[in-house]
The first five atom37 places (N, CA, C, CB, O) and aatype in JSON, in Angstrom:
{
  "aatype": [12, 15, 5, 3, 12, 2, 9, 2, 6, 10, 19, 11, 5, 19, 11, 6, 10, 5, 11, 10, 19, 10, 0, 10, 16, 3, 5, 15, 12, 1, 13, 15, 5, 0, 1, 11, 6, 9, 13, 8, 7, 11, 15, 14, 6, 17, 19, 3, 13, 17, 9, 19, 5, 11, 8, 14, 6, 19, 10, 16, 15, 2, 2, 14, 11, 16, 7, 13, 9, 16, 14, 1, 10, 7, 15, 7, 8, 14, 1, 18, 9, 16, 15, 19, 2, 10, 0, 11, 10, 17, 10, 13, 3, 2, 1, 0, 11, 9, 3, 17, 16, 10, 14, 6, 14, 11, 16, 17, 6, 11, 8, 10, 0, 0],
  "atom_mask": [
    [1, 1, 1, 1, 1],
    [1, 1, 1, 1, 1],
    [1, 1, 1, 1, 1],
    [1, 1, 1, 1, 1],
    [1, 1, 1, 1, 1],
    [1, 1, 1, 1, 1],
    [1, 1, 1, 1, 1],
    [1, 1, 1, 1, 1],
    [1, 1, 1, 1, 1],
    [1, 1, 1, 1, 1],
    [1, 1, 1, 1, 1],
    [1, 1, 1, 1, 1],
    [1, 1, 1, 1, 1],
    [1, 1, 1, 1, 1],
    [1, 1, 1, 1, 1],
    [1, 1, 1, 1, 1],
    [1, 1, 1, 1, 1],
    [1, 1, 1, 1, 1],
    [1, 1, 1, 1, 1],
    [1, 1, 1, 1, 1],
    [1, 1, 1, 1, 1],
    [1, 1, 1, 1, 1],
    [1, 1, 1, 1, 1],
    [1, 1, 1, 1, 1],
    [1, 1, 1, 1, 1],
    [1, 1, 1, 1, 1],
    [1, 1, 1, 1, 1],
    [1, 1, 1, 1, 1],
    [1, 1, 1, 1, 1],
    [1, 1, 1, 1, 1],
    [1, 1, 1, 1, 1],
    [1, 1, 1, 1, 1],
    [1, 1, 1, 1, 1],
    [1, 1, 1, 1, 1],
    [1, 1, 1, 1, 1],
    [1, 1, 1, 1, 1],
    [1, 1, 1, 1, 1],
    [1, 1, 1, 1, 1],
    [1, 1, 1, 1, 1],
    [1, 1, 1, 1, 1],
    [1, 1, 1, 0, 1],
    [1, 1, 1, 1, 1],
    [1, 1, 1, 1, 1],
    [1, 1, 1, 1, 1],
    [1, 1, 1, 1, 1],
    [1, 1, 1, 1, 1],
    [1, 1, 1, 1, 1],
    [1, 1, 1, 1, 1],
    [1, 1, 1, 1, 1],
    [1, 1, 1, 1, 1],
    [1, 1, 1, 1, 1],
    [1, 1, 1, 1, 1],
    [1, 1, 1, 1, 1],
    [1, 1, 1, 1, 1],
    [1, 1, 1, 1, 1],
    [1, 1, 1, 1, 1],
    [1, 1, 1, 1, 1],
    [1, 1, 1, 1, 1],
    [1, 1, 1, 1, 1],
    [1, 1, 1, 1, 1],
    [1, 1, 1, 1, 1],
    [1, 1, 1, 1, 1],
    [1, 1, 1, 1, 1],
    [1, 1, 1, 1, 1],
    [1, 1, 1, 1, 1],
    [1, 1, 1, 1, 1],
    [1, 1, 1, 0, 1],
    [1, 1, 1, 1, 1],
    [1, 1, 1, 1, 1],
    [1, 1, 1, 1, 1],
    [1, 1, 1, 1, 1],
    [1, 1, 1, 1, 1],
    [1, 1, 1, 1, 1],
    [1, 1, 1, 0, 1],
    [1, 1, 1, 1, 1],
    [1, 1, 1, 0, 1],
    [1, 1, 1, 1, 1],
    [1, 1, 1, 1, 1],
    [1, 1, 1, 1, 1],
    [1, 1, 1, 1, 1],
    [1, 1, 1, 1, 1],
    [1, 1, 1, 1, 1],
    [1, 1, 1, 1, 1],
    [1, 1, 1, 1, 1],
    [1, 1, 1, 1, 1],
    [1, 1, 1, 1, 1],
    [1, 1, 1, 1, 1],
    [1, 1, 1, 1, 1],
    [1, 1, 1, 1, 1],
    [1, 1, 1, 1, 1],
    [1, 1, 1, 1, 1],
    [1, 1, 1, 1, 1],
    [1, 1, 1, 1, 1],
    [1, 1, 1, 1, 1],
    [1, 1, 1, 1, 1],
    [1, 1, 1, 1, 1],
    [1, 1, 1, 1, 1],
    [1, 1, 1, 1, 1],
    [1, 1, 1, 1, 1],
    [1, 1, 1, 1, 1],
    [1, 1, 1, 1, 1],
    [1, 1, 1, 1, 1],
    [1, 1, 1, 1, 1],
    [1, 1, 1, 1, 1],
    [1, 1, 1, 1, 1],
    [1, 1, 1, 1, 1],
    [1, 1, 1, 1, 1],
    [1, 1, 1, 1, 1],
    [1, 1, 1, 1, 1],
    [1, 1, 1, 1, 1],
    [1, 1, 1, 1, 1],
    [1, 1, 1, 1, 1],
    [1, 1, 1, 1, 1],
    [1, 1, 1, 1, 1]
  ],
  "atom_positions": [
    [[57.24, 56.56, 80.34], [58.21, 55.84, 81.15], [59.59, 56.48, 81.04], [58.28, 54.38, 80.71], [60.32, 56.57, 82.03]],
    [[59.94, 56.92, 79.86], [61.24, 57.57, 79.65], [61.36, 58.85, 80.48], [61.44, 57.89, 78.16], [62.42, 59.16, 81.0]],
    [[60.26, 59.58, 80.59], [60.26, 60.82, 81.38], [60.47, 60.51, 82.86], [58.94, 61.59, 81.17], [61.17, 61.26, 83.54]],
    [[59.87, 59.42, 83.37], [60.06, 59.01, 84.76], [61.52, 58.68, 85.05], [59.17, 57.82, 85.09], [62.05, 59.03, 86.1]],
    [[62.16, 57.99, 84.1], [63.57, 57.64, 84.28], [64.42, 58.91, 84.28], [64.04, 56.68, 83.15], [65.37, 59.0, 85.05]],
    [[64.08, 59.88, 83.44], [64.82, 61.13, 83.41], [64.66, 61.89, 84.72], [64.35, 61.99, 82.24], [65.62, 62.47, 85.22]],
    [[63.45, 61.89, 85.28], [63.21, 62.57, 86.55], [63.98, 61.88, 87.67], [61.71, 62.6, 86.88], [64.58, 62.54, 88.52]],
    [[63.96, 60.54, 87.67], [64.7, 59.8, 88.69], [66.2, 60.06, 88.58], [64.43, 58.29, 88.55], [66.89, 60.21, 89.6]],
    [[66.69, 60.12, 87.38], [68.12, 60.39, 87.17], [68.45, 61.82, 87.63], [68.5, 60.21, 85.67], [69.49, 62.05, 88.24]],
    [[67.57, 62.75, 87.34], [67.76, 64.13, 87.77], [67.76, 64.24, 89.3], [66.65, 65.04, 87.17], [68.58, 64.96, 89.87]],
    [[66.87, 63.52, 89.95], [66.82, 63.51, 91.42], [68.14, 62.97, 91.97], [65.63, 62.66, 91.92], [68.68, 63.53, 92.93]],
    [[68.65, 61.9, 91.39], [69.94, 61.33, 91.83], [71.07, 62.36, 91.67], [70.27, 60.05, 91.02], [71.9, 62.52, 92.57]],
    [[71.09, 63.04, 90.56], [72.13, 64.04, 90.31], [72.04, 65.2, 91.29], [72.04, 64.56, 88.88], [73.06, 65.68, 91.78]],
    [[70.82, 65.64, 91.59], [70.63, 66.73, 92.56], [71.12, 66.3, 93.93], [69.15, 67.16, 92.63], [71.78, 67.08, 94.63]],
    [[70.81, 65.08, 94.34], [71.27, 64.58, 95.64], [72.79, 64.51, 95.7], [70.68, 63.19, 95.92], [73.38, 64.85, 96.73]],
    [[73.41, 64.1, 94.63], [74.88, 64.06, 94.58], [75.46, 65.47, 94.68], [75.36, 63.39, 93.29], [76.46, 65.69, 95.37]],
    [[74.84, 66.42, 94.0], [75.29, 67.81, 94.09], [75.12, 68.36, 95.51], [74.51, 68.68, 93.1], [75.97, 69.11, 95.99]],
    [[74.02, 68.0, 96.17], [73.81, 68.43, 97.55], [74.93, 67.9, 98.45], [72.44, 67.94, 98.07], [75.45, 68.63, 99.3]],
    [[75.31, 66.64, 98.26], [76.39, 66.06, 99.06], [77.7, 66.81, 98.83], [76.57, 64.57, 98.72], [78.45, 67.08, 99.76]],
    [[77.97, 67.13, 97.57], [79.2, 67.86, 97.24], [79.21, 69.25, 97.88], [79.35, 67.98, 95.72], [80.22, 69.67, 98.43]],
    [[78.09, 69.94, 97.79], [78.0, 71.28, 98.39], [78.21, 71.2, 99.9], [76.62, 71.93, 98.07], [78.95, 72.01, 100.47]],
    [[77.56, 70.23, 100.55], [77.74, 70.07, 101.99], [79.2, 69.76, 102.34], [76.83, 68.94, 102.52], [79.74, 70.3, 103.31]],
    [[79.83, 68.9, 101.55], [81.22, 68.55, 101.8], [82.15, 69.74, 101.6], [81.65, 67.4, 100.9], [83.08, 69.94, 102.38]],
    [[81.9, 70.53, 100.57], [82.77, 71.67, 100.28], [82.58, 72.82, 101.26], [82.52, 72.16, 98.87], [83.52, 73.58, 101.5]],
    [[81.4, 72.96, 101.81], [81.13, 74.08, 102.71], [81.25, 73.7, 104.18], [79.76, 74.64, 102.44], [81.1, 74.56, 105.05]],
    [[81.51, 72.44, 104.47], [81.55, 72.0, 105.86], [82.84, 72.43, 106.54], [81.4, 70.47, 105.94], [83.86, 72.66, 105.89]],
    [[82.76, 72.55, 107.85], [83.92, 72.9, 108.64], [83.78, 72.29, 110.03], [84.09, 74.44, 108.73], [82.69, 71.89, 110.44]],
    [[84.88, 72.24, 110.75], [84.82, 71.83, 112.15], [84.88, 73.1, 112.99], [86.0, 70.83, 112.51], [85.19, 74.18, 112.5]],
    [[84.57, 72.94, 114.27], [84.49, 74.1, 115.14], [84.78, 73.67, 116.57], [83.09, 74.79, 115.05], [84.38, 72.58, 117.0]],
    [[85.48, 74.51, 117.3], [85.7, 74.22, 118.72], [84.35, 74.19, 119.43], [86.66, 75.27, 119.37], [83.44, 74.94, 119.08]],
    [[84.24, 73.32, 120.42], [83.0, 73.16, 121.16], [82.58, 74.48, 121.82], [83.15, 72.07, 122.22], [81.4, 74.81, 121.85]],
    [[83.55, 75.23, 122.33], [83.23, 76.5, 122.99], [82.6, 77.49, 122.01], [84.5, 77.11, 123.61], [81.67, 78.21, 122.38]],
    [[83.08, 77.52, 120.8], [82.5, 78.4, 119.78], [81.13, 77.88, 119.33], [83.46, 78.52, 118.57], [80.2, 78.66, 119.1]],
    [[81.02, 76.57, 119.2], [79.76, 75.96, 118.76], [78.65, 76.2, 119.77], [79.94, 74.46, 118.52], [77.49, 76.35, 119.39]],
    [[78.98, 76.22, 121.05], [77.97, 76.49, 122.07], [77.3, 77.84, 121.82], [78.59, 76.47, 123.48], [76.09, 77.98, 121.98]],
    [[78.1, 78.81, 121.42], [77.57, 80.15, 121.15], [76.8, 80.2, 119.84], [78.71, 81.17, 121.12], [75.74, 80.82, 119.77]],
    [[77.32, 79.56, 118.81], [76.76, 79.7, 117.47], [75.71, 78.67, 117.1], [77.86, 79.64, 116.48], [74.81, 78.95, 116.31]],
    [[75.8, 77.48, 117.67], [74.88, 76.41, 117.3], [73.92, 76.04, 118.44], [75.66, 75.17, 116.87], [72.75, 75.76, 118.2]],
    [[74.43, 76.06, 119.66], [73.65, 75.6, 120.81], [73.07, 76.76, 121.62], [74.51, 74.74, 121.7], [72.86, 76.61, 122.83]],
    [[72.82, 77.88, 121.01], [72.1, 79.01, 121.61], [72.71, 79.51, 122.91], [70.68, 78.63, 121.87], [71.99, 79.95, 123.81]],
    [[74.04, 79.45, 123.03], [74.71, 79.98, 124.21], [74.57, 79.14, 125.46], [0.0, 0.0, 0.0], [74.88, 79.6, 126.56]],
    [[74.11, 77.9, 125.32], [73.94, 77.03, 126.48], [75.29, 76.6, 127.04], [73.1, 75.79, 126.11], [76.28, 76.55, 126.31]],
    [[75.33, 76.3, 128.32], [76.57, 75.89, 128.99], [76.99, 74.5, 128.51], [76.38, 75.91, 130.53], [76.17, 73.74, 127.98]],
    [[78.27, 74.16, 128.71], [78.72, 72.79, 128.35], [77.93, 71.73, 129.1], [80.22, 72.62, 128.64], [77.62, 70.67, 128.54]],
    [[77.6, 72.0, 130.36], [76.83, 71.04, 131.16], [75.44, 70.84, 130.57], [76.73, 71.51, 132.62], [74.93, 69.72, 130.53]],
    [[74.81, 71.93, 130.12], [73.48, 71.84, 129.53], [73.52, 70.99, 128.26], [72.93, 73.25, 129.21], [72.69, 70.1, 128.08]],
    [[74.49, 71.27, 127.39], [74.6, 70.52, 126.13], [74.87, 69.05, 126.42], [75.73, 71.1, 125.24], [74.27, 68.17, 125.8]],
    [[75.76, 68.77, 127.37], [76.06, 67.38, 127.72], [74.84, 66.66, 128.28], [77.21, 67.31, 128.73], [74.56, 65.52, 127.92]],
    [[74.11, 67.34, 129.17], [72.98, 66.7, 129.82], [71.77, 66.55, 128.9], [72.58, 67.48, 131.04], [71.23, 65.45, 128.77]],
    [[71.35, 67.64, 128.26], [70.11, 67.61, 127.48], [70.27, 67.14, 126.05], [69.52, 68.97, 127.47], [69.28, 66.75, 125.42]],
    [[71.48, 67.16, 125.52], [71.66, 66.7, 124.14], [72.48, 65.42, 124.09], [72.34, 67.79, 123.3], [72.02, 64.42, 123.55]],
    [[73.69, 65.44, 124.64], [74.58, 64.28, 124.5], [74.05, 63.07, 125.27], [75.98, 64.63, 124.99], [74.0, 61.97, 124.73]],
    [[73.65, 63.27, 126.54], [73.16, 62.12, 127.32], [71.82, 61.6, 126.8], [73.03, 62.52, 128.78], [71.57, 60.39, 126.83]],
    [[70.98, 62.48, 126.34], [69.66, 62.07, 125.85], [69.72, 61.52, 124.42], [68.69, 63.25, 125.9], [68.85, 60.75, 124.01]],
    [[70.76, 61.91, 123.68], [70.9, 61.49, 122.28], [72.36, 61.11, 122.02], [70.43, 62.64, 121.3], [73.08, 61.86, 121.36]],
    [[72.81, 59.96, 122.53], [74.23, 59.59, 122.41], [74.72, 59.38, 120.98], [74.47, 58.33, 123.18], [75.92, 59.28, 120.74]],
    [[73.8, 59.32, 120.03], [74.2, 59.16, 118.64], [74.95, 60.36, 118.09], [72.99, 58.89, 117.78], [75.56, 60.28, 117.02]],
    [[74.93, 61.49, 118.82], [75.63, 62.69, 118.35], [77.14, 62.61, 118.58], [75.07, 63.92, 119.04], [77.89, 63.4, 118.01]],
    [[77.58, 61.67, 119.41], [79.01, 61.53, 119.68], [79.71, 60.78, 118.55], [79.24, 60.8, 121.01], [79.19, 59.8, 118.02]],
    [[80.87, 61.26, 118.19], [81.64, 60.6, 117.13], [82.11, 59.21, 117.57], [82.86, 61.47, 116.74], [82.3, 58.34, 116.73]],
    [[82.28, 59.0, 118.87], [82.72, 57.69, 119.35], [81.59, 56.65, 119.26], [83.2, 57.79, 120.8], [81.86, 55.46, 119.13]],
    [[80.34, 57.09, 119.32], [79.2, 56.18, 119.22], [78.74, 55.97, 117.79], [78.06, 56.69, 120.04], [78.2, 54.92, 117.45]],
    [[78.94, 56.96, 116.96], [78.45, 56.91, 115.59], [79.42, 57.67, 114.68], [77.02, 57.49, 115.48], [79.21, 58.86, 114.42]],
    [[80.48, 57.02, 114.21], [81.5, 57.72, 113.42], [80.99, 58.39, 112.14], [82.57, 56.76, 113.07], [81.57, 59.39, 111.71]],
    [[79.94, 57.86, 111.54], [79.47, 58.44, 110.27], [78.61, 59.68, 110.47], [78.68, 57.41, 109.5], [78.77, 60.66, 109.74]],
    [[77.71, 59.65, 111.44], [76.8, 60.77, 111.6], [76.95, 61.5, 112.93], [75.4, 60.29, 111.47], [76.26, 62.5, 113.16]],
    [[77.84, 61.04, 113.81], [78.11, 61.77, 115.04], [78.91, 63.02, 114.72], [0.0, 0.0, 0.0], [79.68, 63.03, 113.75]],
    [[78.75, 64.06, 115.52], [79.43, 65.31, 115.21], [80.1, 65.97, 116.41], [78.46, 66.27, 114.61], [80.79, 66.97, 116.24]],
    [[79.92, 65.44, 117.62], [80.57, 65.98, 118.81], [81.62, 64.99, 119.29], [79.53, 66.29, 119.93], [81.32, 63.82, 119.5]],
    [[82.84, 65.46, 119.47], [83.86, 64.57, 120.03], [83.58, 64.37, 121.51], [85.3, 65.14, 119.8], [83.08, 65.28, 122.17]],
    [[83.88, 63.19, 122.04], [83.57, 62.92, 123.45], [84.52, 63.65, 124.39], [83.64, 61.41, 123.73], [85.59, 64.11, 123.99]],
    [[84.09, 63.76, 125.64], [84.96, 64.34, 126.67], [86.11, 63.39, 126.93], [84.17, 64.64, 127.98], [85.9, 62.19, 127.11]],
    [[87.32, 63.92, 126.95], [88.48, 63.1, 127.24], [89.19, 63.56, 128.5], [89.44, 63.13, 126.08], [90.2, 62.99, 128.89]],
    [[88.67, 64.58, 129.13], [89.26, 65.08, 130.36], [89.86, 66.46, 130.17], [0.0, 0.0, 0.0], [89.84, 67.02, 129.08]],
    [[90.39, 66.97, 131.25], [90.95, 68.31, 131.25], [92.14, 68.39, 130.29], [91.38, 68.71, 132.67], [92.98, 67.49, 130.25]],
    [[92.2, 69.46, 129.53], [93.31, 69.66, 128.6], [93.07, 69.08, 127.23], [0.0, 0.0, 0.0], [93.91, 69.24, 126.34]],
    [[91.94, 68.42, 127.03], [91.61, 67.86, 125.72], [90.41, 68.63, 125.17], [91.31, 66.34, 125.82], [89.28, 68.41, 125.61]],
    [[90.63, 69.51, 124.2], [89.51, 70.29, 123.67], [88.52, 69.4, 122.92], [90.02, 71.4, 122.76], [88.9, 68.4, 122.31]],
    [[87.27, 69.8, 122.98], [86.22, 69.1, 122.24], [85.92, 69.88, 120.97], [84.94, 68.92, 123.12], [86.12, 71.09, 120.9]],
    [[85.44, 69.15, 119.98], [85.15, 69.76, 118.69], [83.8, 69.31, 118.16], [86.24, 69.43, 117.68], [83.3, 68.24, 118.51]],
    [[83.24, 70.13, 117.32], [82.14, 69.74, 116.45], [82.83, 69.4, 115.15], [81.01, 70.89, 116.29], [83.38, 70.28, 114.49]],
    [[82.82, 68.14, 114.77], [83.59, 67.71, 113.61], [82.94, 68.1, 112.29], [83.78, 66.22, 113.64], [83.62, 68.21, 111.26]],
    [[81.63, 68.31, 112.32], [80.92, 68.72, 111.12], [79.79, 69.67, 111.51], [80.36, 67.48, 110.35], [78.77, 69.26, 112.06]],
    [[80.0, 70.93, 111.22], [78.98, 71.94, 111.54], [77.69, 71.65, 110.75], [79.5, 73.37, 111.23], [76.59, 71.8, 111.28]],
    [[77.83, 71.24, 109.5], [76.65, 70.93, 108.69], [75.85, 69.78, 109.29], [77.05, 70.59, 107.26], [74.62, 69.85, 109.37]],
    [[76.54, 68.7, 109.71], [75.83, 67.58, 110.33], [75.14, 68.02, 111.62], [76.8, 66.42, 110.62], [74.01, 67.62, 111.9]],
    [[75.81, 68.85, 112.39], [75.24, 69.33, 113.64], [73.96, 70.13, 113.38], [76.25, 70.19, 114.41], [72.94, 69.91, 114.04]],
    [[74.02, 71.03, 112.43], [72.85, 71.85, 112.11], [71.71, 71.01, 111.55], [73.22, 72.95, 111.11], [70.55, 71.22, 111.9]],
    [[72.04, 70.06, 110.69], [71.0, 69.18, 110.14], [70.37, 68.33, 111.24], [71.6, 68.28, 109.04], [69.15, 68.16, 111.27]],
    [[71.2, 67.78, 112.14], [70.67, 66.96, 113.22], [69.77, 67.8, 114.13], [71.81, 66.33, 114.04], [68.68, 67.36, 114.51]],
    [[70.22, 68.99, 114.49], [69.41, 69.85, 115.34], [68.09, 70.22, 114.66], [70.19, 71.11, 115.7], [67.05, 70.29, 115.32]],
    [[68.13, 70.46, 113.37], [66.89, 70.78, 112.64], [65.95, 69.58, 112.63], [67.22, 71.21, 111.2], [64.76, 69.72, 112.9]],
    [[66.5, 68.4, 112.32], [65.67, 67.19, 112.27], [65.09, 66.81, 113.63], [66.5, 66.03, 111.72], [64.02, 66.21, 113.7]],
    [[65.79, 67.15, 114.71], [65.38, 66.77, 116.05], [64.87, 67.94, 116.87], [66.53, 66.12, 116.77], [64.82, 67.86, 118.1]],
    [[64.49, 69.02, 116.22], [64.07, 70.23, 116.94], [62.87, 69.99, 117.84], [63.74, 71.32, 115.95], [62.73, 70.67, 118.86]],
    [[62.01, 69.04, 117.5], [60.84, 68.76, 118.34], [61.24, 68.02, 119.63], [59.82, 67.93, 117.56], [60.48, 68.03, 120.6]],
    [[62.39, 67.4, 119.65], [62.85, 66.64, 120.82], [63.61, 67.49, 121.82], [63.71, 65.48, 120.37], [63.82, 67.07, 122.96]],
    [[64.04, 68.68, 121.41], [64.88, 69.51, 122.27], [64.1, 70.71, 122.75], [66.16, 69.97, 121.52], [63.57, 71.49, 121.96]],
    [[64.02, 70.85, 124.06], [63.36, 72.0, 124.67], [64.45, 72.94, 125.17], [62.38, 71.57, 125.84], [65.07, 72.69, 126.2]],
    [[64.68, 74.01, 124.43], [65.76, 74.93, 124.76], [65.48, 75.74, 126.02], [66.0, 75.87, 123.6], [66.37, 76.43, 126.51]],
    [[64.28, 75.66, 126.55], [63.94, 76.39, 127.77], [64.19, 75.58, 129.04], [62.49, 76.82, 127.73], [63.98, 76.08, 130.14]],
    [[64.63, 74.34, 128.9], [64.9, 73.51, 130.08], [66.02, 74.13, 130.91], [65.28, 72.07, 129.66], [66.92, 74.77, 130.36]],
    [[65.97, 73.95, 132.22], [66.96, 74.57, 133.1], [68.32, 73.86, 133.03], [66.46, 74.57, 134.53], [68.46, 72.78, 132.45]],
    [[69.29, 74.52, 133.63], [70.62, 73.92, 133.77], [70.51, 72.62, 134.57], [71.62, 74.91, 134.45], [69.62, 72.51, 135.42]],
    [[71.37, 71.64, 134.33], [71.3, 70.38, 135.07], [71.36, 70.54, 136.59], [72.42, 69.48, 134.63], [70.67, 69.81, 137.31]],
    [[72.16, 71.49, 137.1], [72.23, 71.7, 138.54], [70.88, 72.14, 139.09], [73.31, 72.73, 138.88], [70.45, 71.68, 140.14]],
    [[70.24, 73.03, 138.39], [68.92, 73.53, 138.8], [67.9, 72.39, 138.73], [68.46, 74.72, 137.9], [67.05, 72.26, 139.61]],
    [[67.99, 71.57, 137.71], [67.08, 70.44, 137.54], [67.24, 69.44, 138.68], [67.34, 69.76, 136.19], [66.25, 68.95, 139.23]],
    [[68.49, 69.15, 139.05], [68.76, 68.21, 140.14], [68.21, 68.77, 141.47], [70.28, 67.94, 140.25], [67.65, 68.02, 142.27]],
    [[68.38, 70.06, 141.71], [67.85, 70.67, 142.94], [66.33, 70.58, 142.96], [68.29, 72.16, 143.05], [65.74, 70.31, 144.0]],
    [[65.71, 70.8, 141.81], [64.26, 70.72, 141.71], [63.76, 69.31, 142.0], [63.79, 71.17, 140.33], [62.76, 69.14, 142.69]],
    [[64.46, 68.3, 141.48], [64.07, 66.91, 141.7], [64.28, 66.49, 143.16], [64.86, 65.98, 140.77], [63.52, 65.68, 143.7]],
    [[65.31, 67.04, 143.78], [65.62, 66.68, 145.18], [64.62, 67.28, 146.15], [67.02, 67.13, 145.54], [64.42, 66.76, 147.24]],
    [[64.01, 68.37, 145.77], [63.07, 69.06, 146.69], [61.76, 68.33, 146.86], [62.79, 70.46, 146.2], [60.89, 68.8, 147.6]]
  ]
}
């Protein structure tokens, strides 16, 4: 029983260390840069349509704790990825839900209209 408690305590300590490492290595990034580095070069419209609209939990306005994309505020207001680590973790966890081969929203709308 003592060994189980030691293992549980060790697991707790490792999780705390993981949180610290993530916090110390995390950074924010402009949306334009993140599109190239995190979203595989997809257009802003593609990211908004296939990721933000389909998964609104990624917006910081909808989910302040785990959201990582600032919402659109209009022209002249830059968007940011507030946590690159959260973005990468979310994309990894949801990789089965995202089809990176889907067309641009304009192409998709034309296809549906035909």
